[in-house]
C-alpha positions as CSV (number, residue, x, y, z in Angstrom):
1,X,-77.2,-113.1,144.2
2,X,-74.7,-111.0,146.2
3,X,-70.9,-111.0,146.0
4,X,-70.9,-113.3,149.2
5,X,-72.9,-116.0,147.7
6,X,-70.3,-116.9,145.0
7,X,-67.8,-119.5,145.4
8,X,-63.9,-118.4,145.2
9,X,-62.5,-120.3,141.9
10,X,-58.9,-121.2,142.5
11,X,-56.4,-119.4,140.5
12,X,-53.7,-121.3,138.6
13,X,-52.0,-118.3,137.6
14,X,-51.5,-117.4,133.7
15,X,-54.6,-115.4,133.6
16,X,-54.6,-111.4,133.7
17,X,-56.0,-109.6,136.9
18,X,-59.5,-108.1,136.2
19,X,-59.2,-104.8,134.2
20,X,-59.6,-101.7,136.3
21,X,-62.9,-100.8,135.2
22,X,-64.2,-104.0,136.3
23,X,-62.4,-103.9,139.6
24,X,-64.0,-100.5,140.2
25,X,-67.6,-101.9,139.6
26,X,-66.9,-104.6,141.7
27,X,-65.5,-102.2,144.4
28,X,-68.6,-100.2,144.2
29,X,-70.9,-103.3,144.6
30,X,-68.9,-104.3,147.7
31,X,-69.0,-100.8,149.5
32,X,-68.8,-100.8,153.0
33,X,-65.4,-99.2,153.5
34,X,-63.3,-101.4,151.1
35,X,-60.8,-99.4,149.1
36,X,-57.7,-100.3,146.8
37,X,-54.6,-99.6,148.7
38,X,-51.4,-98.3,147.0
39,X,-50.4,-101.8,146.0
40,X,-53.9,-102.3,144.2
41,X,-55.0,-104.8,146.9
42,X,-58.5,-104.6,148.4
43,X,-58.3,-103.6,151.9
44,X,-60.7,-102.8,154.8
45,X,-60.2,-102.0,158.6
46,X,-62.8,-103.3,161.0
47,X,-63.0,-102.0,164.4
48,X,-64.1,-103.8,167.7
49,X,-64.6,-102.7,171.2
50,X,-61.9,-105.2,172.5
51,X,-59.3,-107.6,171.5
52,X,-61.1,-110.7,171.8
53,X,-64.0,-109.8,169.5
54,X,-61.4,-108.8,166.8
55,X,-59.7,-112.6,167.4
56,X,-62.9,-114.1,167.1
57,X,-63.6,-112.2,163.7
58,X,-59.9,-113.4,162.6
59,X,-61.0,-116.7,163.2
60,X,-64.1,-116.7,161.4
61,X,-62.6,-115.1,158.6
62,X,-59.7,-117.6,158.5
63,X,-62.3,-120.7,158.6
64,X,-63.7,-119.1,155.3
65,X,-60.4,-118.9,153.7
66,X,-59.6,-122.0,154.7
67,X,-63.1,-123.5,153.0
68,X,-62.5,-121.4,150.1
69,X,-59.0,-122.0,149.4
70,X,-58.5,-118.3,149.1
71,X,-56.2,-116.8,152.1
72,X,-56.3,-112.9,152.7
73,X,-53.6,-111.3,155.0
74,X,-55.3,-110.5,158.3
75,X,-53.7,-107.9,160.5
76,X,-54.9,-108.2,164.4
77,X,-54.5,-105.6,167.0
78,X,-56.3,-104.4,169.9
79,X,-59.7,-103.1,168.6
80,X,-59.1,-103.7,164.9
81,X,-58.4,-106.1,162.3
82,X,-57.3,-105.1,158.9
83,X,-58.1,-107.4,155.9
84,X,-56.0,-107.4,152.6
85,X,-56.9,-109.4,149.8
86,X,-55.5,-109.8,146.2
87,X,-54.6,-113.0,144.5
88,X,-50.8,-113.7,144.5
89,X,-50.4,-115.8,141.6
90,X,-51.7,-113.0,139.2
91,X,-50.1,-110.3,141.5
92,X,-53.5,-108.5,141.4
93,X,-57.1,-108.9,141.5
94,X,-59.5,-111.5,140.5
95,X,-63.4,-111.6,141.1
96,X,-62.7,-114.2,143.8
97,X,-61.0,-111.5,145.8
98,X,-64.1,-109.6,145.9
99,X,-66.1,-112.6,146.6
100,X,-63.8,-113.1,149.9
101,X,-64.2,-109.7,150.7
102,X,-68.0,-109.8,150.7
103,X,-67.7,-113.1,153.0
104,X,-65.7,-111.2,155.3
105,X,-68.3,-108.6,155.5
106,X,-71.0,-111.2,156.2
107,X,-69.1,-112.5,159.1
108,X,-68.8,-109.0,160.5
109,X,-72.5,-108.3,160.8
110,X,-73.1,-110.0,164.1
111,X,-70.1,-107.6,165.6
112,X,-71.7,-104.6,163.8
113,X,-73.9,-103.9,167.1
114,X,-71.0,-104.1,169.4
115,X,-68.2,-102.6,167.0
116,X,-67.7,-99.0,166.6
């Protein structure tokens, strides 16, 4: 089972973020350009040959976020989309953040042939 096959679990707060060693292991499993930014959030930049494809990707990730009840920050610009994920209620990362990242990667696959 891949990370993308897991269902995001709603966080009600009051639980600690995943330990750094677990986050690093999940990050390695995720791969494909994901990194932890300076705030400890998951982040990846996807590139596209035009604005329309980036917008289409944002809409696909947005639909997944709604279905999962787990919402990333999405930044759209011409030819690129940045996805930033963390669990606000714990101000850190949970396993569900990695699941959502993998789901975003899965949605990117059809664009891979046209994206740079």
